[in-house]
PyMOL Python script that loads the backbone (N, CA, C, O; Angstrom):
from pymol import cmd

cmd.read_pdbstr("""\
ATOM      1  N   MET A   1      36.875 167.266  75.694  1.00  0.00           N
ATOM      2  CA  MET A   1      36.624 167.432  77.517  1.00  0.00           C
ATOM      3  C   MET A   1      37.976 167.764  77.985  1.00  0.00           C
ATOM      4  O   MET A   1      38.383 168.925  78.036  1.00  0.00           O
ATOM      5  N   ALA A   2      38.657 166.756  78.322  1.00  0.00           N
ATOM      6  CA  ALA A   2      39.460 166.091  79.437  1.00  0.00           C
ATOM      7  C   ALA A   2      41.056 167.084  78.718  1.00  0.00           C
ATOM      8  O   ALA A   2      42.114 167.319  79.300  1.00  0.00           O
ATOM      9  N   GLU A   3      40.668 167.425  77.433  1.00  0.00           N
ATOM     10  CA  GLU A   3      42.600 167.820  76.959  1.00  0.00           C
ATOM     11  C   GLU A   3      42.133 169.544  77.298  1.00  0.00           C
ATOM     12  O   GLU A   3      42.992 170.209  77.877  1.00  0.00           O
ATOM     13  N   ALA A   4      41.129 170.070  77.030  1.00  0.00           N
ATOM     14  CA  ALA A   4      40.294 171.326  77.447  1.00  0.00           C
ATOM     15  C   ALA A   4      40.900 171.669  78.953  1.00  0.00           C
ATOM     16  O   ALA A   4      41.679 172.597  79.169  1.00  0.00           O
ATOM     17  N   TYR A   5      40.269 170.509  80.215  1.00  0.00           N
ATOM     18  CA  TYR A   5      41.067 170.636  81.504  1.00  0.00           C
ATOM     19  C   TYR A   5      41.863 169.639  82.242  1.00  0.00           C
ATOM     20  O   TYR A   5      41.514 168.638  82.868  1.00  0.00           O
ATOM     21  N   PRO A   6      43.233 170.255  81.971  1.00  0.00           N
ATOM     22  CA  PRO A   6      44.467 168.961  81.955  1.00  0.00           C
ATOM     23  C   PRO A   6      44.866 168.332  83.536  1.00  0.00           C
ATOM     24  O   PRO A   6      45.585 167.437  83.979  1.00  0.00           O
ATOM     25  N   ASP A   7      43.789 169.541  84.169  1.00  0.00           N
ATOM     26  CA  ASP A   7      43.974 169.186  85.936  1.00  0.00           C
ATOM     27  C   ASP A   7      42.548 168.313  86.258  1.00  0.00           C
ATOM     28  O   ASP A   7      42.513 167.769  87.362  1.00  0.00           O
ATOM     29  N   LEU A   8      41.343 168.139  85.346  1.00  0.00           N
ATOM     30  CA  LEU A   8      40.528 167.105  85.433  1.00  0.00           C
ATOM     31  C   LEU A   8      41.086 165.856  84.571  1.00  0.00           C
ATOM     32  O   LEU A   8      41.097 164.643  84.781  1.00  0.00           O
ATOM     33  N   LYS A   9      41.333 166.294  84.003  1.00  0.00           N
ATOM     34  CA  LYS A   9      42.816 164.432  83.330  1.00  0.00           C
ATOM     35  C   LYS A   9      43.752 163.934  84.360  1.00  0.00           C
ATOM     36  O   LYS A   9      43.825 162.734  84.625  1.00  0.00           O
ATOM     37  N   ALA A  10      44.636 165.046  85.081  1.00  0.00           N
ATOM     38  CA  ALA A  10      45.737 164.365  85.868  1.00  0.00           C
ATOM     39  C   ALA A  10      44.180 164.176  86.886  1.00  0.00           C
ATOM     40  O   ALA A  10      44.029 162.971  87.087  1.00  0.00           O
ATOM     41  N   ASN A  11      43.514 164.657  87.273  1.00  0.00           N
ATOM     42  CA  ASN A  11      42.921 164.493  88.297  1.00  0.00           C
ATOM     43  C   ASN A  11      42.616 162.497  88.437  1.00  0.00           C
ATOM     44  O   ASN A  11      42.872 161.636  89.278  1.00  0.00           O
ATOM     45  N   GLN A  12      42.102 162.528  87.393  1.00  0.00           N
ATOM     46  CA  GLN A  12      40.845 161.088  87.187  1.00  0.00           C
ATOM     47  C   GLN A  12      42.554 160.577  87.244  1.00  0.00           C
ATOM     48  O   GLN A  12      43.048 161.574  87.769  1.00  0.00           O
ATOM     49  N   ASN A  13      43.385 159.882  87.074  1.00  0.00           N
ATOM     50  CA  ASN A  13      44.832 159.515  86.814  1.00  0.00           C
ATOM     51  C   ASN A  13      44.942 159.377  87.735  1.00  0.00           C
ATOM     52  O   ASN A  13      44.809 158.211  88.107  1.00  0.00           O
ATOM     53  N   PHE A  14      45.227 160.318  88.675  1.00  0.00           N
ATOM     54  CA  PHE A  14      45.368 159.712  89.919  1.00  0.00           C
ATOM     55  C   PHE A  14      44.642 159.605  91.442  1.00  0.00           C
ATOM     56  O   PHE A  14      45.075 159.614  92.595  1.00  0.00           O
ATOM     57  N   LEU A  15      42.945 159.469  90.659  1.00  0.00           N
ATOM     58  CA  LEU A  15      42.477 159.094  91.658  1.00  0.00           C
ATOM     59  C   LEU A  15      42.619 157.285  91.597  1.00  0.00           C
ATOM     60  O   LEU A  15      42.825 156.428  92.456  1.00  0.00           O
ATOM     61  N   GLN A  16      42.354 157.256  89.885  1.00  0.00           N
ATOM     62  CA  GLN A  16      42.684 155.626  89.593  1.00  0.00           C
ATOM     63  C   GLN A  16      43.434 155.042  90.202  1.00  0.00           C
ATOM     64  O   GLN A  16      43.103 154.042  90.840  1.00  0.00           O
ATOM     65  N   LEU A  17      44.853 155.586  90.166  1.00  0.00           N
ATOM     66  CA  LEU A  17      46.301 155.294  90.820  1.00  0.00           C
ATOM     67  C   LEU A  17      46.173 154.961  92.171  1.00  0.00           C
ATOM     68  O   LEU A  17      46.832 154.192  92.871  1.00  0.00           O
ATOM     69  N   GLN A  18      44.982 155.841  92.475  1.00  0.00           N
ATOM     70  CA  GLN A  18      44.990 155.631  94.004  1.00  0.00           C
ATOM     71  C   GLN A  18      43.760 154.506  94.322  1.00  0.00           C
ATOM     72  O   GLN A  18      43.540 153.957  95.401  1.00  0.00           O
ATOM     73  N   GLY A  19      43.207 154.377  93.357  1.00  0.00           N
ATOM     74  CA  GLY A  19      42.261 152.984  93.436  1.00  0.00           C
ATOM     75  C   GLY A  19      42.575 151.781  93.756  1.00  0.00           C
ATOM     76  O   GLY A  19      42.181 151.040  94.657  1.00  0.00           O
ATOM     77  N   GLU A  20      43.842 151.576  92.353  1.00  0.00           N
ATOM     78  CA  GLU A  20      44.788 150.142  92.863  1.00  0.00           C
ATOM     79  C   GLU A  20      45.838 150.214  93.455  1.00  0.00           C
ATOM     80  O   GLU A  20      46.780 149.421  93.457  1.00  0.00           O
ATOM     81  N   LEU A  21      45.682 151.368  94.087  1.00  0.00           N
ATOM     82  CA  LEU A  21      46.662 151.163  95.426  1.00  0.00           C
ATOM     83  C   LEU A  21      45.887 150.594  96.216  1.00  0.00           C
ATOM     84  O   LEU A  21      46.359 149.504  96.542  1.00  0.00           O
ATOM     85  N   THR A  22      44.758 150.839  96.763  1.00  0.00           N
ATOM     86  CA  THR A  22      43.847 150.633  97.567  1.00  0.00           C
ATOM     87  C   THR A  22      43.407 148.807  97.370  1.00  0.00           C
ATOM     88  O   THR A  22      43.409 147.930  98.234  1.00  0.00           O
ATOM     89  N   ALA A  23      43.181 148.748  96.415  1.00  0.00           N
ATOM     90  CA  ALA A  23      43.225 147.304  95.851  1.00  0.00           C
ATOM     91  C   ALA A  23      43.861 146.147  95.985  1.00  0.00           C
ATOM     92  O   ALA A  23      43.577 144.977  96.240  1.00  0.00           O
ATOM     93  N   THR A  24      44.914 146.866  95.717  1.00  0.00           N
ATOM     94  CA  THR A  24      46.630 146.021  95.852  1.00  0.00           C
ATOM     95  C   THR A  24      46.931 145.506  97.781  1.00  0.00           C
ATOM     96  O   THR A  24      47.256 144.408  98.234  1.00  0.00           O
ATOM     97  N   GLU A  25      46.662 146.764  98.473  1.00  0.00           N
ATOM     98  CA  GLU A  25      46.518 146.781  99.897  1.00  0.00           C
ATOM     99  C   GLU A  25      45.329 145.187 100.905  1.00  0.00           C
ATOM    100  O   GLU A  25      45.250 144.320 101.775  1.00  0.00           O
ATOM    101  N   ASP A  26      44.479 146.223  99.329  1.00  0.00           N
ATOM    102  CA  ASP A  26      43.153 144.975 100.032  1.00  0.00           C
ATOM    103  C   ASP A  26      43.603 143.397  99.966  1.00  0.00           C
ATOM    104  O   ASP A  26      43.355 142.757 100.989  1.00  0.00           O
ATOM    105  N   ARG A  27      44.240 142.685  98.876  1.00  0.00           N
ATOM    106  CA  ARG A  27      44.250 142.055  97.868  1.00  0.00           C
ATOM    107  C   ARG A  27      45.303 141.586  98.640  1.00  0.00           C
ATOM    108  O   ARG A  27      45.223 140.380  98.873  1.00  0.00           O
ATOM    109  N   LEU A  28      46.532 142.314  99.243  1.00  0.00           N
ATOM    110  CA  LEU A  28      47.649 141.423 100.205  1.00  0.00           C
ATOM    111  C   LEU A  28      47.425 140.843 101.839  1.00  0.00           C
ATOM    112  O   LEU A  28      48.066 140.056 102.535  1.00  0.00           O
ATOM    113  N   SER A  29      45.981 141.784 102.098  1.00  0.00           N
ATOM    114  CA  SER A  29      45.388 141.768 103.688  1.00  0.00           C
ATOM    115  C   SER A  29      44.239 140.550 103.354  1.00  0.00           C
ATOM    116  O   SER A  29      44.065 139.732 104.257  1.00  0.00           O
ATOM    117  N   ALA A  30      43.707 140.443 102.513  1.00  0.00           N
ATOM    118  CA  ALA A  30      42.880 138.866 101.935  1.00  0.00           C
ATOM    119  C   ALA A  30      44.207 137.794 101.988  1.00  0.00           C
ATOM    120  O   ALA A  30      44.370 136.940 102.860  1.00  0.00           O
ATOM    121  N   ALA A  31      44.645 137.920 101.430  1.00  0.00           N
ATOM    122  CA  ALA A  31      46.069 136.952 100.908  1.00  0.00           C
ATOM    123  C   ALA A  31      47.094 136.722 102.809  1.00  0.00           C
ATOM    124  O   ALA A  31      47.735 135.728 103.149  1.00  0.00           O
ATOM    125  N   ARG A  32      46.949 137.555 103.340  1.00  0.00           N
ATOM    126  CA  ARG A  32      47.652 137.272 104.712  1.00  0.00           C
ATOM    127  C   ARG A  32      46.283 136.898 105.512  1.00  0.00           C
ATOM    128  O   ARG A  32      46.423 137.499 106.577  1.00  0.00           O
ATOM    129  N   ARG A  33      45.319 136.374 105.545  1.00  0.00           N
ATOM    130  CA  ARG A  33      43.942 136.337 106.385  1.00  0.00           C
ATOM    131  C   ARG A  33      43.703 134.966 105.889  1.00  0.00           C
ATOM    132  O   ARG A  33      43.382 134.150 106.753  1.00  0.00           O
ATOM    133  N   PHE A  34      43.829 134.406 104.248  1.00  0.00           N
ATOM    134  CA  PHE A  34      43.735 133.237 103.981  1.00  0.00           C
ATOM    135  C   PHE A  34      44.768 132.534 104.525  1.00  0.00           C
ATOM    136  O   PHE A  34      44.494 131.518 105.163  1.00  0.00           O
ATOM    137  N   TYR A  35      45.940 132.886 104.393  1.00  0.00           N
ATOM    138  CA  TYR A  35      47.449 132.041 104.787  1.00  0.00           C
ATOM    139  C   TYR A  35      46.776 131.546 106.205  1.00  0.00           C
ATOM    140  O   TYR A  35      46.534 130.358 106.416  1.00  0.00           O
ATOM    141  N   ASN A  36      46.581 132.290 106.877  1.00  0.00           N
ATOM    142  CA  ASN A  36      46.934 132.776 107.947  1.00  0.00           C
ATOM    143  C   ASN A  36      45.712 131.536 109.173  1.00  0.00           C
ATOM    144  O   ASN A  36      45.919 130.911 110.214  1.00  0.00           O
ATOM    145  N   THR A  37      44.440 131.742 108.211  1.00  0.00           N
ATOM    146  CA  THR A  37      43.270 130.464 108.225  1.00  0.00           C
ATOM    147  C   THR A  37      44.091 129.588 108.079  1.00  0.00           C
ATOM    148  O   THR A  37      44.739 129.505 109.123  1.00  0.00           O
ATOM    149  N   THR A  38      44.375 128.983 107.456  1.00  0.00           N
ATOM    150  CA  THR A  38      45.232 128.166 106.321  1.00  0.00           C
ATOM    151  C   THR A  38      46.104 127.118 107.890  1.00  0.00           C
ATOM    152  O   THR A  38      45.825 126.110 108.539  1.00  0.00           O
ATOM    153  N   VAL A  39      46.662 127.637 107.875  1.00  0.00           N
ATOM    154  CA  VAL A  39      48.008 127.536 109.059  1.00  0.00           C
ATOM    155  C   VAL A  39      47.061 127.195 110.184  1.00  0.00           C
ATOM    156  O   VAL A  39      46.798 126.001 110.321  1.00  0.00           O
ATOM    157  N   LYS A  40      46.409 128.221 111.158  1.00  0.00           N
ATOM    158  CA  LYS A  40      45.793 127.660 111.929  1.00  0.00           C
ATOM    159  C   LYS A  40      44.952 126.189 111.397  1.00  0.00           C
ATOM    160  O   LYS A  40      45.256 125.292 112.184  1.00  0.00           O
ATOM    161  N   ALA A  41      44.250 125.814 110.597  1.00  0.00           N
ATOM    162  CA  ALA A  41      43.785 124.313 110.180  1.00  0.00           C
ATOM    163  C   ALA A  41      44.760 123.553 110.077  1.00  0.00           C
ATOM    164  O   ALA A  41      44.611 122.503 110.702  1.00  0.00           O
ATOM    165  N   LEU A  42      45.787 123.666 109.490  1.00  0.00           N
ATOM    166  CA  LEU A  42      47.051 122.875 110.175  1.00  0.00           C
ATOM    167  C   LEU A  42      47.251 122.438 111.060  1.00  0.00           C
ATOM    168  O   LEU A  42      47.128 121.248 111.352  1.00  0.00           O
ATOM    169  N   ASN A  43      47.752 123.642 111.957  1.00  0.00           N
ATOM    170  CA  ASN A  43      48.243 123.172 113.308  1.00  0.00           C
ATOM    171  C   ASN A  43      47.215 122.409 113.989  1.00  0.00           C
ATOM    172  O   ASN A  43      47.489 121.444 114.702  1.00  0.00           O
ATOM    173  N   THR A  44      45.953 122.854 113.766  1.00  0.00           N
ATOM    174  CA  THR A  44      44.861 122.367 114.700  1.00  0.00           C
ATOM    175  C   THR A  44      44.815 120.069 114.121  1.00  0.00           C
ATOM    176  O   THR A  44      44.406 119.115 114.783  1.00  0.00           O
ATOM    177  N   LYS A  45      45.302 120.107 113.004  1.00  0.00           N
ATOM    178  CA  LYS A  45      44.533 119.356 112.476  1.00  0.00           C
ATOM    179  C   LYS A  45      46.233 118.018 113.201  1.00  0.00           C
ATOM    180  O   LYS A  45      46.189 116.847 113.580  1.00  0.00           O
ATOM    181  N   CYS A  46      47.168 118.783 113.106  1.00  0.00           N
ATOM    182  CA  CYS A  46      48.066 118.283 113.174  1.00  0.00           C
ATOM    183  C   CYS A  46      48.488 118.018 114.823  1.00  0.00           C
ATOM    184  O   CYS A  46      49.474 117.513 115.360  1.00  0.00           O
ATOM    185  N   GLN A  47      47.469 118.507 115.236  1.00  0.00           N
ATOM    186  CA  GLN A  47      47.411 118.091 117.447  1.00  0.00           C
ATOM    187  C   GLN A  47      46.028 117.269 117.808  1.00  0.00           C
ATOM    188  O   GLN A  47      45.851 116.850 118.952  1.00  0.00           O
ATOM    189  N   THR A  48      45.187 117.091 116.899  1.00  0.00           N
ATOM    190  CA  THR A  48      44.129 116.309 116.939  1.00  0.00           C
ATOM    191  C   THR A  48      44.498 114.862 116.680  1.00  0.00           C
ATOM    192  O   THR A  48      45.517 114.635 116.028  1.00  0.00           O
ATOM    193  N   ILE A  49      43.675 113.761 117.184  1.00  0.00           N
ATOM    194  CA  ILE A  49      44.464 112.480 117.267  1.00  0.00           C
ATOM    195  C   ILE A  49      43.006 112.048 115.921  1.00  0.00           C
ATOM    196  O   ILE A  49      41.877 112.474 116.163  1.00  0.00           O
ATOM    197  N   PRO A  50      43.310 111.040 114.348  1.00  0.00           N
ATOM    198  CA  PRO A  50      44.403 110.351 114.117  1.00  0.00           C
ATOM    199  C   PRO A  50      45.863 110.960 113.318  1.00  0.00           C
ATOM    200  O   PRO A  50      46.919 110.418 112.992  1.00  0.00           O
ATOM    201  N   SER A  51      45.306 112.415 113.189  1.00  0.00           N
ATOM    202  CA  SER A  51      46.495 113.100 112.431  1.00  0.00           C
ATOM    203  C   SER A  51      47.754 113.551 113.078  1.00  0.00           C
ATOM    204  O   SER A  51      48.767 114.018 112.557  1.00  0.00           O
ATOM    205  N   LYS A  52      47.343 113.197 114.929  1.00  0.00           N
ATOM    206  CA  LYS A  52      48.812 113.492 115.428  1.00  0.00           C
ATOM    207  C   LYS A  52      49.868 112.641 115.056  1.00  0.00           C
ATOM    208  O   LYS A  52      50.992 113.139 115.001  1.00  0.00           O
ATOM    209  N   TRP A  53      49.730 111.548 114.812  1.00  0.00           N
ATOM    210  CA  TRP A  53      50.433 110.075 114.408  1.00  0.00           C
ATOM    211  C   TRP A  53      50.587 110.113 113.263  1.00  0.00           C
ATOM    212  O   TRP A  53      51.687 109.647 112.967  1.00  0.00           O
ATOM    213  N   VAL A  54      49.886 110.525 112.224  1.00  0.00           N
ATOM    214  CA  VAL A  54      50.270 110.697 110.557  1.00  0.00           C
ATOM    215  C   VAL A  54      50.957 111.535 110.919  1.00  0.00           C
ATOM    216  O   VAL A  54      52.047 111.024 111.177  1.00  0.00           O
ATOM    217  N   ALA A  55      50.968 112.436 111.078  1.00  0.00           N
ATOM    218  CA  ALA A  55      51.530 114.113 110.773  1.00  0.00           C
ATOM    219  C   ALA A  55      53.118 113.664 110.688  1.00  0.00           C
ATOM    220  O   ALA A  55      53.733 113.622 109.623  1.00  0.00           O
ATOM    221  N   PRO A  56      53.477 113.458 111.496  1.00  0.00           N
ATOM    222  CA  PRO A  56      55.525 112.943 111.492  1.00  0.00           C
ATOM    223  C   PRO A  56      55.896 112.034 110.867  1.00  0.00           C
ATOM    224  O   PRO A  56      57.070 111.733 110.654  1.00  0.00           O
ATOM    225  N   VAL A  57      54.396 111.176 110.289  1.00  0.00           N
ATOM    226  CA  VAL A  57      55.044 110.091 109.341  1.00  0.00           C
ATOM    227  C   VAL A  57      55.070 110.611 107.541  1.00  0.00           C
ATOM    228  O   VAL A  57      55.917 110.437 106.665  1.00  0.00           O
ATOM    229  N   ALA A  58      53.841 111.241 107.539  1.00  0.00           N
ATOM    230  CA  ALA A  58      53.858 112.377 106.304  1.00  0.00           C
ATOM    231  C   ALA A  58      55.115 114.107 106.435  1.00  0.00           C
ATOM    232  O   ALA A  58      55.203 115.186 105.850  1.00  0.00           O
ATOM    233  N   LYS A  59      55.674 113.540 107.319  1.00  0.00           N
ATOM    234  CA  LYS A  59      56.695 114.995 107.761  1.00  0.00           C
ATOM    235  C   LYS A  59      56.008 116.237 107.219  1.00  0.00           C
ATOM    236  O   LYS A  59      56.468 117.170 106.562  1.00  0.00           O
ATOM    237  N   VAL A  60      54.382 115.919 107.819  1.00  0.00           N
ATOM    238  CA  VAL A  60      54.346 117.666 108.029  1.00  0.00           C
ATOM    239  C   VAL A  60      54.225 117.987 109.597  1.00  0.00           C
ATOM    240  O   VAL A  60      53.970 117.454 110.677  1.00  0.00           O
ATOM    241  N   THR A  61      54.504 118.953 109.131  1.00  0.00           N
ATOM    242  CA  THR A  61      54.646 120.344 110.890  1.00  0.00           C
ATOM    243  C   THR A  61      53.665 121.100 111.129  1.00  0.00           C
ATOM    244  O   THR A  61      52.738 121.117 110.320  1.00  0.00           O
ATOM    245  N   GLU A  62      53.618 122.014 112.441  1.00  0.00           N
ATOM    246  CA  GLU A  62      53.101 122.807 112.264  1.00  0.00           C
ATOM    247  C   GLU A  62      54.085 123.578 111.626  1.00  0.00           C
ATOM    248  O   GLU A  62      55.229 123.263 111.300  1.00  0.00           O
ATOM    249  N   ARG A  63      53.061 125.351 111.406  1.00  0.00           N
ATOM    250  CA  ARG A  63      53.414 126.319 110.416  1.00  0.00           C
ATOM    251  C   ARG A  63      53.030 127.328 111.396  1.00  0.00           C
ATOM    252  O   ARG A  63      51.978 127.464 112.020  1.00  0.00           O
ATOM    253  N   GLU A  64      54.437 128.213 111.400  1.00  0.00           N
ATOM    254  CA  GLU A  64      54.266 129.878 111.883  1.00  0.00           C
ATOM    255  C   GLU A  64      53.119 130.395 111.700  1.00  0.00           C
ATOM    256  O   GLU A  64      52.446 129.745 110.900  1.00  0.00           O
ATOM    257  N   PHE A  65      52.332 131.815 112.349  1.00  0.00           N
ATOM    258  CA  PHE A  65      51.362 132.696 111.433  1.00  0.00           C
ATOM    259  C   PHE A  65      51.986 133.566 111.050  1.00  0.00           C
ATOM    260  O   PHE A  65      53.181 133.771 111.259  1.00  0.00           O
ATOM    261  N   PHE A  66      51.104 134.305 110.320  1.00  0.00           N
ATOM    262  CA  PHE A  66      52.300 135.353 109.246  1.00  0.00           C
ATOM    263  C   PHE A  66      51.931 136.835 109.673  1.00  0.00           C
ATOM    264  O   PHE A  66      50.828 137.366 109.547  1.00  0.00           O
ATOM    265  N   ASP A  67      53.235 137.465 110.276  1.00  0.00           N
ATOM    266  CA  ASP A  67      53.088 138.612 111.376  1.00  0.00           C
ATOM    267  C   ASP A  67      53.889 139.658 111.487  1.00  0.00           C
ATOM    268  O   ASP A  67      54.919 139.473 112.134  1.00  0.00           O
ATOM    269  N   LEU A  68      53.753 140.427 111.156  1.00  0.00           N
ATOM    270  CA  LEU A  68      54.792 141.465 110.930  1.00  0.00           C
ATOM    271  C   LEU A  68      55.272 142.079 112.145  1.00  0.00           C
ATOM    272  O   LEU A  68      54.685 143.053 112.616  1.00  0.00           O
ATOM    273  N   VAL A  69      56.219 141.620 112.645  1.00  0.00           N
ATOM    274  CA  VAL A  69      56.803 142.554 113.800  1.00  0.00           C
ATOM    275  C   VAL A  69      57.461 143.794 113.965  1.00  0.00           C
ATOM    276  O   VAL A  69      57.483 144.568 114.922  1.00  0.00           O
ATOM    277  N   ASP A  70      58.049 143.840 112.737  1.00  0.00           N
ATOM    278  CA  ASP A  70      58.946 145.407 112.556  1.00  0.00           C
ATOM    279  C   ASP A  70      58.226 146.052 112.167  1.00  0.00           C
ATOM    280  O   ASP A  70      57.630 145.529 111.226  1.00  0.00           O
ATOM    281  N   PRO A  71      57.712 147.614 112.534  1.00  0.00           N
ATOM    282  CA  PRO A  71      56.849 148.513 112.322  1.00  0.00           C
ATOM    283  C   PRO A  71      57.358 148.973 111.026  1.00  0.00           C
ATOM    284  O   PRO A  71      56.618 149.567 110.242  1.00  0.00           O
ATOM    285  N   ALA A  72      58.599 148.722 110.763  1.00  0.00           N
ATOM    286  CA  ALA A  72      58.547 149.379 109.495  1.00  0.00           C
ATOM    287  C   ALA A  72      57.974 149.054 108.466  1.00  0.00           C
ATOM    288  O   ALA A  72      57.435 149.813 107.661  1.00  0.00           O
ATOM    289  N   GLU A  73      58.115 146.955 108.381  1.00  0.00           N
ATOM    290  CA  GLU A  73      56.981 146.373 107.655  1.00  0.00           C
ATOM    291  C   GLU A  73      55.534 146.397 107.463  1.00  0.00           C
ATOM    292  O   GLU A  73      54.790 145.986 106.572  1.00  0.00           O
ATOM    293  N   ALA A  74      55.316 147.173 108.880  1.00  0.00           N
ATOM    294  CA  ALA A  74      53.812 147.175 108.041  1.00  0.00           C
ATOM    295  C   ALA A  74      53.528 147.997 108.362  1.00  0.00           C
ATOM    296  O   ALA A  74      52.467 147.968 108.986  1.00  0.00           O
ATOM    297  N   ALA A  75      54.354 149.606 108.174  1.00  0.00           N
ATOM    298  CA  ALA A  75      53.522 150.807 107.785  1.00  0.00           C
ATOM    299  C   ALA A  75      53.968 150.625 105.939  1.00  0.00           C
ATOM    300  O   ALA A  75      54.853 150.183 105.208  1.00  0.00           O
ATOM    301  N   VAL A  76      52.594 151.345 105.903  1.00  0.00           N
ATOM    302  CA  VAL A  76      51.912 151.903 104.574  1.00  0.00           C
ATOM    303  C   VAL A  76      53.017 152.563 103.803  1.00  0.00           C
ATOM    304  O   VAL A  76      53.581 153.565 104.242  1.00  0.00           O
ATOM    305  N   PRO A  77      53.469 151.766 102.154  1.00  0.00           N
ATOM    306  CA  PRO A  77      54.448 152.419 101.920  1.00  0.00           C
ATOM    307  C   PRO A  77      54.084 154.120 101.640  1.00  0.00           C
ATOM    308  O   PRO A  77      52.970 154.556 101.933  1.00  0.00           O
ATOM    309  N   THR A  78      55.160 155.008 101.040  1.00  0.00           N
ATOM    310  CA  THR A  78      54.388 156.091 100.423  1.00  0.00           C
ATOM    311  C   THR A  78      54.481 156.860  99.149  1.00  0.00           C
ATOM    312  O   THR A  78      55.574 156.719  98.601  1.00  0.00           O
ATOM    313  N   VAL A  79      53.741 157.540  98.600  1.00  0.00           N
ATOM    314  CA  VAL A  79      54.588 157.581  97.032  1.00  0.00           C
ATOM    315  C   VAL A  79      54.282 158.860  96.726  1.00  0.00           C
ATOM    316  O   VAL A  79      53.265 159.456  97.081  1.00  0.00           O
ATOM    317  N   SER A  80      55.489 159.434  95.824  1.00  0.00           N
ATOM    318  CA  SER A  80      56.019 160.243  95.920  1.00  0.00           C
ATOM    319  C   SER A  80      56.437 160.516  94.486  1.00  0.00           C
ATOM    320  O   SER A  80      57.214 159.796  93.858  1.00  0.00           O
ATOM    321  N   PHE A  81      55.919 161.496  94.070  1.00  0.00           N
ATOM    322  CA  PHE A  81      55.593 161.915  92.524  1.00  0.00           C
ATOM    323  C   PHE A  81      56.185 163.339  92.310  1.00  0.00           C
ATOM    324  O   PHE A  81      55.741 164.237  91.595  1.00  0.00           O
ATOM    325  N   SER A  82      57.478 163.328  93.235  1.00  0.00           N
ATOM    326  CA  SER A  82      58.390 164.507  92.846  1.00  0.00           C
ATOM    327  C   SER A  82      59.744 164.067  91.992  1.00  0.00           C
ATOM    328  O   SER A  82      60.549 164.923  91.626  1.00  0.00           O
TER     329      SER A  82
END
""", "prot")
cmd.dss("prot")
cmd.show_as("cartoon", "prot")
cmd.util.cbc("prot")
cmd.orient("prot")
């Protein structure tokens, strides 16, 4: 049936691609949240006693949160089919 209606077949492929792009964006967002949560826990641990005294000996330092400062980096990439 899809071969008889090429628009339907192309539309399904486009919808699948769109779903994959959305899923990829969601996975990236989840990874950023996980990283920032882990950094928050590490930084809190480095600031509390007794970890505050042990961390420098183990060479554990506080980390910076992941933040996209440049608007060009934060923009969603465009997909062109031309």
